[in-house]
C-alpha positions as CSV (number, residue, x, y, z in Angstrom):
1,M,110.4,88.0,108.1
2,T,112.8,91.2,107.7
3,H,111.9,94.5,109.0
4,R,111.1,95.7,105.6
5,Q,108.7,92.7,104.7
6,T,107.0,93.5,107.9
7,I,106.7,97.0,107.3
8,T,105.3,96.3,103.9
9,A,102.8,93.7,105.2
10,L,101.4,96.2,107.8
11,S,101.0,98.9,105.4
12,L,99.0,96.7,103.0
13,I,96.9,96.0,106.1
14,M,96.4,99.5,106.9
15,V,95.3,100.2,103.5
16,T,92.7,97.6,103.2
17,T,91.3,98.3,106.7
18,F,91.1,102.1,106.5
19,A,90.4,102.5,102.7
20,N,86.9,103.8,103.1
21,F,87.4,105.8,106.2
22,V,88.5,109.3,104.6
23,D,86.7,111.2,102.0
24,A,89.4,113.5,100.7
25,S,87.2,115.2,98.0
26,Q,84.9,116.7,100.7
27,S,87.8,118.8,101.7
28,G,88.4,120.1,97.9
29,T,91.7,118.5,97.5
30,S,92.9,116.6,94.5
31,L,93.9,113.0,94.6
32,N,97.5,114.2,93.6
33,T,97.6,116.3,96.6
34,E,96.4,113.7,98.8
35,V,99.0,111.3,97.2
36,Q,101.9,113.7,97.5
37,S,101.3,114.7,100.8
38,A,101.4,111.6,102.3
39,I,105.0,110.8,101.3
40,S,108.1,112.2,102.6
41,T,110.6,111.5,99.5
42,G,110.2,111.8,95.9
43,Q,107.6,112.4,93.3
44,V,104.3,110.6,92.8
45,R,101.5,111.4,90.5
46,A,98.0,109.7,90.4
47,V,95.7,109.0,87.5
48,L,92.2,108.2,88.3
49,E,90.1,106.5,85.7
50,N,86.7,104.5,86.3
51,G,87.7,104.1,90.1
52,V,91.1,102.7,89.4
53,A,93.8,105.0,91.0
54,T,97.2,104.2,89.0
55,L,100.2,105.6,91.1
56,Y,103.7,106.6,89.1
57,G,106.7,108.0,90.2
58,N,109.9,107.4,92.3
59,V,110.3,107.6,96.2
60,E,113.4,106.6,98.1
61,F,111.7,104.2,100.7
62,R,109.0,101.3,100.3
63,V,107.3,102.8,103.3
64,D,106.4,106.0,101.1
65,A,105.0,103.8,98.2
66,N,102.8,102.2,100.5
67,A,101.6,105.5,102.1
68,A,100.8,106.9,98.7
69,A,98.8,103.8,98.1
70,A,97.2,104.2,101.3
71,A,96.3,107.8,100.5
72,A,95.0,107.0,97.4
73,A,92.7,104.1,98.5
74,R,91.0,106.4,101.0
75,Y,90.0,108.9,98.4
76,N,86.5,109.1,97.2
77,G,85.8,107.3,94.0
78,V,88.8,105.0,94.3
79,D,88.1,101.4,94.2
80,T,91.4,100.1,93.1
81,V,95.0,101.3,93.5
82,I,97.5,100.3,91.0
83,N,100.7,101.0,92.6
84,R,103.6,101.5,89.9
85,I,106.0,103.6,92.1
86,F,109.8,102.8,91.7
87,V,111.4,102.5,95.0
88,S,115.3,103.3,95.0
89,D,116.5,101.8,98.4
């Protein structure tokens, strides 16, 4: 397993493990703010509909796409995350 595959696998494990630990809506922040603040490169936009958060945008590294997905999964009201973020690496 390559280093990139290991990071991706660990990120997915973290998403499923910590998905319900943080209620971001209680702090008065939006889903887009939570997702954007989780990444270090690029721009990501989230659309939330019926408990499904769909992420769109571009980032430089896979770890940023995974961090955005993890942030969306932690957001109150999100049951499913669809990650459509383009990674340019």
